Every structure is written in C-alpha cells, then in structure tokens.
mmCIF file of the N, C-alpha and C atoms, coordinates in Angstrom:
data_MODEL
# 
_entry.id   MODEL 
# 
loop_
_atom_site.group_PDB 
_atom_site.id 
_atom_site.type_symbol 
_atom_site.label_atom_id 
_atom_site.label_alt_id 
_atom_site.label_comp_id 
_atom_site.label_asym_id 
_atom_site.label_entity_id 
_atom_site.label_seq_id 
_atom_site.pdbx_PDB_ins_code 
_atom_site.Cartn_x 
_atom_site.Cartn_y 
_atom_site.Cartn_z 
_atom_site.occupancy 
_atom_site.B_iso_or_equiv 
_atom_site.pdbx_formal_charge 
_atom_site.auth_seq_id 
_atom_site.auth_comp_id 
_atom_site.auth_asym_id 
_atom_site.auth_atom_id 
_atom_site.pdbx_PDB_model_num 
ATOM 1   N N  . MET A 1 1  ? 8.381   -23.293 21.159 1.00 0.00 ? 1  MET A N  1 
ATOM 2   C CA . MET A 1 1  ? 7.590   -22.380 21.968 1.00 0.00 ? 1  MET A CA 1 
ATOM 3   C C  . MET A 1 1  ? 8.120   -20.954 21.861 1.00 0.00 ? 1  MET A C  1 
ATOM 4   N N  . LEU A 1 2  ? 9.429   -20.838 21.689 1.00 0.00 ? 2  LEU A N  1 
ATOM 5   C CA . LEU A 1 2  ? 10.035  -19.513 21.581 1.00 0.00 ? 2  LEU A CA 1 
ATOM 6   C C  . LEU A 1 2  ? 9.512   -18.766 20.367 1.00 0.00 ? 2  LEU A C  1 
ATOM 7   N N  . ILE A 1 3  ? 9.341   -19.457 19.248 1.00 0.00 ? 3  ILE A N  1 
ATOM 8   C CA . ILE A 1 3  ? 8.881   -18.783 18.032 1.00 0.00 ? 3  ILE A CA 1 
ATOM 9   C C  . ILE A 1 3  ? 7.439   -18.292 18.181 1.00 0.00 ? 3  ILE A C  1 
ATOM 10  N N  . LEU A 1 4  ? 6.643   -18.950 19.019 1.00 0.00 ? 4  LEU A N  1 
ATOM 11  C CA . LEU A 1 4  ? 5.267   -18.507 19.228 1.00 0.00 ? 4  LEU A CA 1 
ATOM 12  C C  . LEU A 1 4  ? 5.196   -17.207 20.012 1.00 0.00 ? 4  LEU A C  1 
ATOM 13  N N  . SER A 1 5  ? 6.193   -16.926 20.820 1.00 0.00 ? 5  SER A N  1 
ATOM 14  C CA . SER A 1 5  ? 6.180   -15.699 21.611 1.00 0.00 ? 5  SER A CA 1 
ATOM 15  C C  . SER A 1 5  ? 6.793   -14.517 20.863 1.00 0.00 ? 5  SER A C  1 
ATOM 16  N N  . PHE A 1 6  ? 7.363   -14.754 19.689 1.00 0.00 ? 6  PHE A N  1 
ATOM 17  C CA . PHE A 1 6  ? 8.037   -13.688 18.937 1.00 0.00 ? 6  PHE A CA 1 
ATOM 18  C C  . PHE A 1 6  ? 7.131   -12.489 18.651 1.00 0.00 ? 6  PHE A C  1 
ATOM 19  N N  . PRO A 1 7  ? 5.901   -12.664 18.150 1.00 0.00 ? 7  PRO A N  1 
ATOM 20  C CA . PRO A 1 7  ? 5.053   -11.481 17.896 1.00 0.00 ? 7  PRO A CA 1 
ATOM 21  C C  . PRO A 1 7  ? 4.778   -10.671 19.153 1.00 0.00 ? 7  PRO A C  1 
ATOM 22  N N  . TYR A 1 8  ? 4.631   -11.349 20.282 1.00 0.00 ? 8  TYR A N  1 
ATOM 23  C CA . TYR A 1 8  ? 4.362   -10.639 21.529 1.00 0.00 ? 8  TYR A CA 1 
ATOM 24  C C  . TYR A 1 8  ? 5.575   -9.825  21.960 1.00 0.00 ? 8  TYR A C  1 
ATOM 25  N N  . VAL A 1 9  ? 6.745   -10.385 21.753 1.00 0.00 ? 9  VAL A N  1 
ATOM 26  C CA . VAL A 1 9  ? 7.986   -9.678  22.089 1.00 0.00 ? 9  VAL A CA 1 
ATOM 27  C C  . VAL A 1 9  ? 8.111   -8.427  21.231 1.00 0.00 ? 9  VAL A C  1 
ATOM 28  N N  . ILE A 1 10 ? 7.772   -8.523  19.949 1.00 0.00 ? 10 ILE A N  1 
ATOM 29  C CA . ILE A 1 10 ? 7.836   -7.362  19.050 1.00 0.00 ? 10 ILE A CA 1 
ATOM 30  C C  . ILE A 1 10 ? 6.893   -6.263  19.542 1.00 0.00 ? 10 ILE A C  1 
ATOM 31  N N  . VAL A 1 11 ? 5.677   -6.622  19.932 1.00 0.00 ? 11 VAL A N  1 
ATOM 32  C CA . VAL A 1 11 ? 4.715   -5.622  20.424 1.00 0.00 ? 11 VAL A CA 1 
ATOM 33  C C  . VAL A 1 11 ? 5.230   -4.970  21.702 1.00 0.00 ? 11 VAL A C  1 
ATOM 34  N N  . ILE A 1 12 ? 5.783   -5.759  22.614 1.00 0.00 ? 12 ILE A N  1 
ATOM 35  C CA . ILE A 1 12 ? 6.291   -5.217  23.877 1.00 0.00 ? 12 ILE A CA 1 
ATOM 36  C C  . ILE A 1 12 ? 7.489   -4.309  23.634 1.00 0.00 ? 12 ILE A C  1 
ATOM 37  N N  . ILE A 1 13 ? 8.385   -4.695  22.723 1.00 0.00 ? 13 ILE A N  1 
ATOM 38  C CA . ILE A 1 13 ? 9.537   -3.843  22.394 1.00 0.00 ? 13 ILE A CA 1 
ATOM 39  C C  . ILE A 1 13 ? 9.057   -2.529  21.783 1.00 0.00 ? 13 ILE A C  1 
ATOM 40  N N  . GLY A 1 14 ? 8.066   -2.600  20.900 1.00 0.00 ? 14 GLY A N  1 
ATOM 41  C CA . GLY A 1 14 ? 7.514   -1.382  20.305 1.00 0.00 ? 14 GLY A CA 1 
ATOM 42  C C  . GLY A 1 14 ? 6.896   -0.464  21.342 1.00 0.00 ? 14 GLY A C  1 
ATOM 43  N N  . ALA A 1 15 ? 6.168   -1.039  22.283 1.00 0.00 ? 15 ALA A N  1 
ATOM 44  C CA . ALA A 1 15 ? 5.548   -0.239  23.347 1.00 0.00 ? 15 ALA A CA 1 
ATOM 45  C C  . ALA A 1 15 ? 6.602   0.415   24.223 1.00 0.00 ? 15 ALA A C  1 
ATOM 46  N N  . ALA A 1 16 ? 7.621   -0.339  24.589 1.00 0.00 ? 16 ALA A N  1 
ATOM 47  C CA . ALA A 1 16 ? 8.678   0.204   25.453 1.00 0.00 ? 16 ALA A CA 1 
ATOM 48  C C  . ALA A 1 16 ? 9.463   1.297   24.740 1.00 0.00 ? 16 ALA A C  1 
ATOM 49  N N  . THR A 1 17 ? 9.773   1.086   23.466 1.00 0.00 ? 17 THR A N  1 
ATOM 50  C CA . THR A 1 17 ? 10.515  2.092   22.700 1.00 0.00 ? 17 THR A CA 1 
ATOM 51  C C  . THR A 1 17 ? 9.696   3.371   22.555 1.00 0.00 ? 17 THR A C  1 
ATOM 52  N N  . GLY A 1 18 ? 8.429   3.225   22.191 1.00 0.00 ? 18 GLY A N  1 
ATOM 53  C CA . GLY A 1 18 ? 7.565   4.396   22.066 1.00 0.00 ? 18 GLY A CA 1 
ATOM 54  C C  . GLY A 1 18 ? 7.420   5.146   23.371 1.00 0.00 ? 18 GLY A C  1 
ATOM 55  N N  . SER A 1 19 ? 7.303   4.417   24.449 1.00 0.00 ? 19 SER A N  1 
ATOM 56  C CA . SER A 1 19 ? 7.188   5.038   25.764 1.00 0.00 ? 19 SER A CA 1 
ATOM 57  C C  . SER A 1 19 ? 8.447   5.820   26.126 1.00 0.00 ? 19 SER A C  1 
ATOM 58  N N  . ALA A 1 20 ? 9.601   5.249   25.840 1.00 0.00 ? 20 ALA A N  1 
ATOM 59  C CA . ALA A 1 20 ? 10.863  5.923   26.167 1.00 0.00 ? 20 ALA A CA 1 
ATOM 60  C C  . ALA A 1 20 ? 10.998  7.234   25.398 1.00 0.00 ? 20 ALA A C  1 
ATOM 61  N N  . PHE A 1 21 ? 10.715  7.202   24.094 1.00 0.00 ? 21 PHE A N  1 
ATOM 62  C CA . PHE A 1 21 ? 10.846  8.420   23.297 1.00 0.00 ? 21 PHE A CA 1 
ATOM 63  C C  . PHE A 1 21 ? 9.781   9.447   23.659 1.00 0.00 ? 21 PHE A C  1 
ATOM 64  N N  . THR A 1 22 ? 8.576   8.994   23.973 1.00 0.00 ? 22 THR A N  1 
ATOM 65  C CA . THR A 1 22 ? 7.513   9.914   24.365 1.00 0.00 ? 22 THR A CA 1 
ATOM 66  C C  . THR A 1 22 ? 7.850   10.605  25.675 1.00 0.00 ? 22 THR A C  1 
ATOM 67  N N  . ASN A 1 23 ? 8.338   9.853   26.639 1.00 0.00 ? 23 ASN A N  1 
ATOM 68  C CA . ASN A 1 23 ? 8.677   10.446  27.936 1.00 0.00 ? 23 ASN A CA 1 
ATOM 69  C C  . ASN A 1 23 ? 9.776   11.488  27.819 1.00 0.00 ? 23 ASN A C  1 
ATOM 70  N N  . MET A 1 24 ? 10.729  11.284  26.915 1.00 0.00 ? 24 MET A N  1 
ATOM 71  C CA . MET A 1 24 ? 11.796  12.277  26.730 1.00 0.00 ? 24 MET A CA 1 
ATOM 72  C C  . MET A 1 24 ? 11.231  13.587  26.202 1.00 0.00 ? 24 MET A C  1 
ATOM 73  N N  . GLY A 1 25 ? 10.262  13.524  25.293 1.00 0.00 ? 25 GLY A N  1 
ATOM 74  C CA . GLY A 1 25 ? 9.713   14.728  24.695 1.00 0.00 ? 25 GLY A CA 1 
ATOM 75  C C  . GLY A 1 25 ? 8.678   15.425  25.554 1.00 0.00 ? 25 GLY A C  1 
ATOM 76  N N  . LEU A 1 26 ? 7.956   14.681  26.359 1.00 0.00 ? 26 LEU A N  1 
ATOM 77  C CA . LEU A 1 26 ? 6.880   15.268  27.157 1.00 0.00 ? 26 LEU A CA 1 
ATOM 78  C C  . LEU A 1 26 ? 7.381   16.187  28.255 1.00 0.00 ? 26 LEU A C  1 
ATOM 79  N N  . VAL A 1 27 ? 8.547   15.927  28.764 1.00 0.00 ? 27 VAL A N  1 
ATOM 80  C CA . VAL A 1 27 ? 9.068   16.706  29.893 1.00 0.00 ? 27 VAL A CA 1 
ATOM 81  C C  . VAL A 1 27 ? 9.202   18.177  29.519 1.00 0.00 ? 27 VAL A C  1 
ATOM 82  N N  . ASP A 1 28 ? 9.596   18.465  28.294 1.00 0.00 ? 28 ASP A N  1 
ATOM 83  C CA . ASP A 1 28 ? 9.870   19.842  27.883 1.00 0.00 ? 28 ASP A CA 1 
ATOM 84  C C  . ASP A 1 28 ? 8.628   20.634  27.488 1.00 0.00 ? 28 ASP A C  1 
ATOM 85  N N  . TRP A 1 29 ? 7.785   20.069  26.644 1.00 0.00 ? 29 TRP A N  1 
ATOM 86  C CA . TRP A 1 29 ? 6.746   20.902  26.061 1.00 0.00 ? 29 TRP A CA 1 
ATOM 87  C C  . TRP A 1 29 ? 5.340   20.626  26.581 1.00 0.00 ? 29 TRP A C  1 
ATOM 88  N N  . TYR A 1 30 ? 5.023   19.443  27.035 1.00 0.00 ? 30 TYR A N  1 
ATOM 89  C CA . TYR A 1 30 ? 3.642   19.130  27.423 1.00 0.00 ? 30 TYR A CA 1 
ATOM 90  C C  . TYR A 1 30 ? 3.122   19.981  28.581 1.00 0.00 ? 30 TYR A C  1 
ATOM 91  N N  . PRO A 1 31 ? 3.907   20.228  29.624 1.00 0.00 ? 31 PRO A N  1 
ATOM 92  C CA . PRO A 1 31 ? 3.385   21.057  30.724 1.00 0.00 ? 31 PRO A CA 1 
ATOM 93  C C  . PRO A 1 31 ? 3.058   22.490  30.303 1.00 0.00 ? 31 PRO A C  1 
ATOM 94  N N  . ASN A 1 32 ? 3.615   22.964  29.205 1.00 0.00 ? 32 ASN A N  1 
ATOM 95  C CA . ASN A 1 32 ? 3.391   24.337  28.760 1.00 0.00 ? 32 ASN A CA 1 
ATOM 96  C C  . ASN A 1 32 ? 2.197   24.486  27.826 1.00 0.00 ? 32 ASN A C  1 
ATOM 97  N N  . LEU A 1 33 ? 1.540   23.391  27.463 1.00 0.00 ? 33 LEU A N  1 
ATOM 98  C CA . LEU A 1 33 ? 0.385   23.467  26.571 1.00 0.00 ? 33 LEU A CA 1 
ATOM 99  C C  . LEU A 1 33 ? -0.840  23.987  27.311 1.00 0.00 ? 33 LEU A C  1 
ATOM 100 N N  . ASN A 1 34 ? -1.683  24.700  26.591 1.00 0.00 ? 34 ASN A N  1 
ATOM 101 C CA . ASN A 1 34 ? -2.981  25.120  27.128 1.00 0.00 ? 34 ASN A CA 1 
ATOM 102 C C  . ASN A 1 34 ? -3.981  24.007  26.824 1.00 0.00 ? 34 ASN A C  1 
ATOM 103 N N  . LEU A 1 35 ? -4.269  23.183  27.816 1.00 0.00 ? 35 LEU A N  1 
ATOM 104 C CA . LEU A 1 35 ? -5.126  22.021  27.620 1.00 0.00 ? 35 LEU A CA 1 
ATOM 105 C C  . LEU A 1 35 ? -6.566  22.350  27.971 1.00 0.00 ? 35 LEU A C  1 
ATOM 106 N N  . PRO A 1 36 ? -7.535  21.750  27.263 1.00 0.00 ? 36 PRO A N  1 
ATOM 107 C CA . PRO A 1 36 ? -8.938  21.967  27.617 1.00 0.00 ? 36 PRO A CA 1 
ATOM 108 C C  . PRO A 1 36 ? -9.266  21.310  28.954 1.00 0.00 ? 36 PRO A C  1 
ATOM 109 N N  . ALA A 1 37 ? -10.362 21.725  29.539 1.00 0.00 ? 37 ALA A N  1 
ATOM 110 C CA . ALA A 1 37 ? -10.750 21.212  30.857 1.00 0.00 ? 37 ALA A CA 1 
ATOM 111 C C  . ALA A 1 37 ? -11.073 19.721  30.825 1.00 0.00 ? 37 ALA A C  1 
ATOM 112 N N  . TRP A 1 38 ? -11.499 19.207  29.673 1.00 0.00 ? 38 TRP A N  1 
ATOM 113 C CA . TRP A 1 38 ? -11.899 17.803  29.579 1.00 0.00 ? 38 TRP A CA 1 
ATOM 114 C C  . TRP A 1 38 ? -10.727 16.867  29.258 1.00 0.00 ? 38 TRP A C  1 
ATOM 115 N N  . THR A 1 39 ? -9.509  17.355  29.275 1.00 0.00 ? 39 THR A N  1 
ATOM 116 C CA . THR A 1 39 ? -8.340  16.514  29.001 1.00 0.00 ? 39 THR A CA 1 
ATOM 117 C C  . THR A 1 39 ? -8.228  15.422  30.065 1.00 0.00 ? 39 THR A C  1 
ATOM 118 N N  . PRO A 1 40 ? -8.151  14.145  29.632 1.00 0.00 ? 40 PRO A N  1 
ATOM 119 C CA . PRO A 1 40 ? -8.034  13.068  30.625 1.00 0.00 ? 40 PRO A CA 1 
ATOM 120 C C  . PRO A 1 40 ? -6.680  13.091  31.329 1.00 0.00 ? 40 PRO A C  1 
ATOM 121 N N  . THR A 1 41 ? -6.651  12.511  32.514 1.00 0.00 ? 41 THR A N  1 
ATOM 122 C CA . THR A 1 41 ? -5.406  12.465  33.279 1.00 0.00 ? 41 THR A CA 1 
ATOM 123 C C  . THR A 1 41 ? -4.449  11.437  32.673 1.00 0.00 ? 41 THR A C  1 
ATOM 124 N N  . GLY A 1 42 ? -3.207  11.504  33.114 1.00 0.00 ? 42 GLY A N  1 
ATOM 125 C CA . GLY A 1 42 ? -2.197  10.575  32.610 1.00 0.00 ? 42 GLY A CA 1 
ATOM 126 C C  . GLY A 1 42 ? -2.521  9.128   32.902 1.00 0.00 ? 42 GLY A C  1 
ATOM 127 N N  . GLY A 1 43 ? -3.158  8.857   34.030 1.00 0.00 ? 43 GLY A N  1 
ATOM 128 C CA . GLY A 1 43 ? -3.538  7.492   34.374 1.00 0.00 ? 43 GLY A CA 1 
ATOM 129 C C  . GLY A 1 43 ? -4.547  6.904   33.404 1.00 0.00 ? 43 GLY A C  1 
ATOM 130 N N  . ILE A 1 44 ? -5.485  7.730   32.963 1.00 0.00 ? 44 ILE A N  1 
ATOM 131 C CA . ILE A 1 44 ? -6.480  7.265   31.993 1.00 0.00 ? 44 ILE A CA 1 
ATOM 132 C C  . ILE A 1 44 ? -5.806  6.991   30.654 1.00 0.00 ? 44 ILE A C  1 
ATOM 133 N N  . ILE A 1 45 ? -4.953  7.898   30.224 1.00 0.00 ? 45 ILE A N  1 
ATOM 134 C CA . ILE A 1 45 ? -4.245  7.709   28.956 1.00 0.00 ? 45 ILE A CA 1 
ATOM 135 C C  . ILE A 1 45 ? -3.385  6.452   29.017 1.00 0.00 ? 45 ILE A C  1 
ATOM 136 N N  . GLY A 1 46 ? -2.710  6.236   30.143 1.00 0.00 ? 46 GLY A N  1 
ATOM 137 C CA . GLY A 1 46 ? -1.900  5.030   30.299 1.00 0.00 ? 46 GLY A CA 1 
ATOM 138 C C  . GLY A 1 46 ? -2.743  3.769   30.197 1.00 0.00 ? 46 GLY A C  1 
ATOM 139 N N  . GLY A 1 47 ? -3.914  3.794   30.818 1.00 0.00 ? 47 GLY A N  1 
ATOM 140 C CA . GLY A 1 47 ? -4.819  2.651   30.733 1.00 0.00 ? 47 GLY A CA 1 
ATOM 141 C C  . GLY A 1 47 ? -5.298  2.385   29.318 1.00 0.00 ? 47 GLY A C  1 
ATOM 142 N N  . VAL A 1 48 ? -5.552  3.464   28.581 1.00 0.00 ? 48 VAL A N  1 
ATOM 143 C CA . VAL A 1 48 ? -5.971  3.317   27.186 1.00 0.00 ? 48 VAL A CA 1 
ATOM 144 C C  . VAL A 1 48 ? -4.860  2.672   26.365 1.00 0.00 ? 48 VAL A C  1 
ATOM 145 N N  . TRP A 1 49 ? -3.623  3.131   26.545 1.00 0.00 ? 49 TRP A N  1 
ATOM 146 C CA . TRP A 1 49 ? -2.508  2.555   25.782 1.00 0.00 ? 49 TRP A CA 1 
ATOM 147 C C  . TRP A 1 49 ? -2.260  1.102   26.160 1.00 0.00 ? 49 TRP A C  1 
ATOM 148 N N  . ILE A 1 50 ? -2.387  0.762   27.429 1.00 0.00 ? 50 ILE A N  1 
ATOM 149 C CA . ILE A 1 50 ? -2.239  -0.639  27.837 1.00 0.00 ? 50 ILE A CA 1 
ATOM 150 C C  . ILE A 1 50 ? -3.301  -1.489  27.149 1.00 0.00 ? 50 ILE A C  1 
ATOM 151 N N  . THR A 1 51 ? -4.536  -0.989  27.112 1.00 0.00 ? 51 THR A N  1 
ATOM 152 C CA . THR A 1 51 ? -5.612  -1.712  26.442 1.00 0.00 ? 51 THR A CA 1 
ATOM 153 C C  . THR A 1 51 ? -5.318  -1.884  24.960 1.00 0.00 ? 51 THR A C  1 
ATOM 154 N N  . ILE A 1 52 ? -4.826  -0.839  24.314 1.00 0.00 ? 52 ILE A N  1 
ATOM 155 C CA . ILE A 1 52 ? -4.490  -0.922  22.891 1.00 0.00 ? 52 ILE A CA 1 
ATOM 156 C C  . ILE A 1 52 ? -3.437  -1.994  22.648 1.00 0.00 ? 52 ILE A C  1 
ATOM 157 N N  . TYR A 1 53 ? -2.391  -2.028  23.454 1.00 0.00 ? 53 TYR A N  1 
ATOM 158 C CA . TYR A 1 53 ? -1.333  -3.017  23.251 1.00 0.00 ? 53 TYR A CA 1 
ATOM 159 C C  . TYR A 1 53 ? -1.803  -4.428  23.582 1.00 0.00 ? 53 TYR A C  1 
ATOM 160 N N  . ILE A 1 54 ? -2.647  -4.597  24.575 1.00 0.00 ? 54 ILE A N  1 
ATOM 161 C CA . ILE A 1 54 ? -3.198  -5.928  24.860 1.00 0.00 ? 54 ILE A CA 1 
ATOM 162 C C  . ILE A 1 54 ? -4.049  -6.401  23.688 1.00 0.00 ? 54 ILE A C  1 
ATOM 163 N N  . LEU A 1 55 ? -4.884  -5.525  23.155 1.00 0.00 ? 55 LEU A N  1 
ATOM 164 C CA . LEU A 1 55 ? -5.707  -5.894  22.009 1.00 0.00 ? 55 LEU A CA 1 
ATOM 165 C C  . LEU A 1 55 ? -4.859  -6.176  20.773 1.00 0.00 ? 55 LEU A C  1 
ATOM 166 N N  . THR A 1 56 ? -3.741  -5.465  20.619 1.00 0.00 ? 56 THR A N  1 
ATOM 167 C CA . THR A 1 56 ? -2.825  -5.746  19.517 1.00 0.00 ? 56 THR A CA 1 
ATOM 168 C C  . THR A 1 56 ? -2.259  -7.152  19.642 1.00 0.00 ? 56 THR A C  1 
ATOM 169 N N  . MET A 1 57 ? -1.844  -7.531  20.842 1.00 0.00 ? 57 MET A N  1 
ATOM 170 C CA . MET A 1 57 ? -1.306  -8.882  21.036 1.00 0.00 ? 57 MET A CA 1 
ATOM 171 C C  . MET A 1 57 ? -2.384  -9.943  20.819 1.00 0.00 ? 57 MET A C  1 
ATOM 172 N N  . VAL A 1 58 ? -3.614  -9.669  21.238 1.00 0.00 ? 58 VAL A N  1 
ATOM 173 C CA . VAL A 1 58 ? -4.706  -10.614 21.009 1.00 0.00 ? 58 VAL A CA 1 
ATOM 174 C C  . VAL A 1 58 ? -4.968  -10.761 19.517 1.00 0.00 ? 58 VAL A C  1 
ATOM 175 N N  . SER A 1 59 ? -4.948  -9.660  18.774 1.00 0.00 ? 59 SER A N  1 
ATOM 176 C CA . SER A 1 59 ? -5.185  -9.743  17.334 1.00 0.00 ? 59 SER A CA 1 
ATOM 177 C C  . SER A 1 59 ? -4.079  -10.518 16.631 1.00 0.00 ? 59 SER A C  1 
ATOM 178 N N  . VAL A 1 60 ? -2.832  -10.350 17.072 1.00 0.00 ? 60 VAL A N  1 
ATOM 179 C CA . VAL A 1 60 ? -1.728  -11.134 16.504 1.00 0.00 ? 60 VAL A CA 1 
ATOM 180 C C  . VAL A 1 60 ? -1.963  -12.612 16.776 1.00 0.00 ? 60 VAL A C  1 
ATOM 181 N N  . MET A 1 61 ? -2.388  -12.946 17.986 1.00 0.00 ? 61 MET A N  1 
ATOM 182 C CA . MET A 1 61 ? -2.655  -14.337 18.333 1.00 0.00 ? 61 MET A CA 1 
ATOM 183 C C  . MET A 1 61 ? -3.776  -14.907 17.464 1.00 0.00 ? 61 MET A C  1 
ATOM 184 N N  . LEU A 1 62 ? -4.836  -14.144 17.257 1.00 0.00 ? 62 LEU A N  1 
ATOM 185 C CA . LEU A 1 62 ? -5.949  -14.619 16.440 1.00 0.00 ? 62 LEU A CA 1 
ATOM 186 C C  . LEU A 1 62 ? -5.534  -14.836 14.993 1.00 0.00 ? 62 LEU A C  1 
ATOM 187 N N  . VAL A 1 63 ? -4.739  -13.931 14.451 1.00 0.00 ? 63 VAL A N  1 
ATOM 188 C CA . VAL A 1 63 ? -4.278  -14.073 13.070 1.00 0.00 ? 63 VAL A CA 1 
ATOM 189 C C  . VAL A 1 63 ? -3.378  -15.289 12.936 1.00 0.00 ? 63 VAL A C  1 
ATOM 190 N N  . ARG A 1 64 ? -2.498  -15.507 13.903 1.00 0.00 ? 64 ARG A N  1 
ATOM 191 C CA . ARG A 1 64 ? -1.580  -16.650 13.842 1.00 0.00 ? 64 ARG A CA 1 
ATOM 192 C C  . ARG A 1 64 ? -2.307  -17.979 13.976 1.00 0.00 ? 64 ARG A C  1 
ATOM 193 N N  . ASN A 1 65 ? -3.446  -18.001 14.637 1.00 0.00 ? 65 ASN A N  1 
ATOM 194 C CA . ASN A 1 65 ? -4.163  -19.251 14.873 1.00 0.00 ? 65 ASN A CA 1 
ATOM 195 C C  . ASN A 1 65 ? -5.190  -19.588 13.802 1.00 0.00 ? 65 ASN A C  1 
ATOM 196 N N  . VAL A 1 66 ? -5.317  -18.756 12.788 1.00 0.00 ? 66 VAL A N  1 
ATOM 197 C CA . VAL A 1 66 ? -6.259  -19.042 11.711 1.00 0.00 ? 66 VAL A CA 1 
ATOM 198 C C  . VAL A 1 66 ? -5.709  -20.207 10.896 1.00 0.00 ? 66 VAL A C  1 
ATOM 199 N N  . GLY A 1 67 ? -6.581  -21.114 10.513 1.00 0.00 ? 67 GLY A N  1 
ATOM 200 C CA . GLY A 1 67 ? -6.161  -22.296 9.758  1.00 0.00 ? 67 GLY A CA 1 
ATOM 201 C C  . GLY A 1 67 ? -5.780  -21.973 8.322  1.00 0.00 ? 67 GLY A C  1 
ATOM 202 N N  . MET A 1 68 ? -5.289  -23.002 7.652  1.00 0.00 ? 68 MET A N  1 
ATOM 203 C CA . MET A 1 68 ? -4.890  -22.863 6.257  1.00 0.00 ? 68 MET A CA 1 
ATOM 204 C C  . MET A 1 68 ? -6.121  -22.939 5.355  1.00 0.00 ? 68 MET A C  1 
ATOM 205 N N  . GLY A 1 69 ? -6.083  -22.179 4.283  1.00 0.00 ? 69 GLY A N  1 
ATOM 206 C CA . GLY A 1 69 ? -7.147  -22.226 3.294  1.00 0.00 ? 69 GLY A CA 1 
ATOM 207 C C  . GLY A 1 69 ? -6.932  -23.382 2.331  1.00 0.00 ? 69 GLY A C  1 
ATOM 208 N N  . GLU A 1 70 ? -7.819  -23.500 1.346  1.00 0.00 ? 70 GLU A N  1 
ATOM 209 C CA . GLU A 1 70 ? -7.717  -24.593 0.376  1.00 0.00 ? 70 GLU A CA 1 
ATOM 210 C C  . GLU A 1 70 ? -6.449  -24.511 -0.460 1.00 0.00 ? 70 GLU A C  1 
ATOM 211 N N  . ASP A 1 71 ? -5.949  -23.304 -0.687 1.00 0.00 ? 71 ASP A N  1 
ATOM 212 C CA . ASP A 1 71 ? -4.754  -23.138 -1.512 1.00 0.00 ? 71 ASP A CA 1 
ATOM 213 C C  . ASP A 1 71 ? -3.464  -23.278 -0.707 1.00 0.00 ? 71 ASP A C  1 
ATOM 214 N N  . GLY A 1 72 ? -3.554  -23.651 0.557  1.00 0.00 ? 72 GLY A N  1 
ATOM 215 C CA . GLY A 1 72 ? -2.365  -23.853 1.379  1.00 0.00 ? 72 GLY A CA 1 
ATOM 216 C C  . GLY A 1 72 ? -1.837  -22.589 2.026  1.00 0.00 ? 72 GLY A C  1 
ATOM 217 N N  . LYS A 1 73 ? -2.535  -21.480 1.837  1.00 0.00 ? 73 LYS A N  1 
ATOM 218 C CA . LYS A 1 73 ? -2.122  -20.215 2.450  1.00 0.00 ? 73 LYS A CA 1 
ATOM 219 C C  . LYS A 1 73 ? -2.997  -19.941 3.663  1.00 0.00 ? 73 LYS A C  1 
ATOM 220 N N  . ARG A 1 74 ? -2.454  -19.167 4.569  1.00 0.00 ? 74 ARG A N  1 
ATOM 221 C CA . ARG A 1 74 ? -3.251  -18.785 5.738  1.00 0.00 ? 74 ARG A CA 1 
ATOM 222 C C  . ARG A 1 74 ? -4.436  -17.941 5.277  1.00 0.00 ? 74 ARG A C  1 
ATOM 223 N N  . GLN A 1 75 ? -5.588  -18.210 5.832  1.00 0.00 ? 75 GLN A N  1 
ATOM 224 C CA . GLN A 1 75 ? -6.802  -17.509 5.431  1.00 0.00 ? 75 GLN A CA 1 
ATOM 225 C C  . GLN A 1 75 ? -6.767  -16.032 5.792  1.00 0.00 ? 75 GLN A C  1 
ATOM 226 N N  . SER A 1 76 ? -6.064  -15.691 6.843  1.00 0.00 ? 76 SER A N  1 
ATOM 227 C CA . SER A 1 76 ? -6.064  -14.299 7.289  1.00 0.00 ? 76 SER A CA 1 
ATOM 228 C C  . SER A 1 76 ? -5.198  -13.411 6.412  1.00 0.00 ? 76 SER A C  1 
ATOM 229 N N  . PHE A 1 77 ? -4.363  -14.023 5.602  1.00 0.00 ? 77 PHE A N  1 
ATOM 230 C CA . PHE A 1 77 ? -3.488  -13.237 4.747  1.00 0.00 ? 77 PHE A CA 1 
ATOM 231 C C  . PHE A 1 77 ? -4.063  -13.220 3.384  1.00 0.00 ? 77 PHE A C  1 
# 
C-alpha cells in the first residue's frame, strides 16, 4: 500500500517546496508591483493551485491504473 501512495507524496512534496520558495520571494517584490484592477485575490489563486495539484494527483492515479497492453507494457506509456 505504501508504494501506491508514492506518486501522491511526490506531488505533495513538490507543492510544499514550491510554496515555501514562492512565499520567500513574494514578501519583497510582489507588494511593489503595479497590478491591474482585474488581478485576482490571493484566495482565488490559492484555490486555483489547490485544484491544479488535485487534478495532478488524479491524473497520476489514472495513469497508474491503466491496464497492460498486448506487448506487456502499460498502455499509457
């Protein structure tokens, strides 16, 4: 069961690492940018990124669950 959760762990580690590095850089320069009036709020952007990572994990699950082809290789590869 542990090996089945490995792809999900990789996605979560990637999300956490990206978030940590992004937060370090945003403090200095982002507040000083001249943003357009239609710029979405941080909550919307956060929701979009959560959706992206959930869909990434779903796609990994779908690829892993594809059956073997006639040549013995996974069909998705």
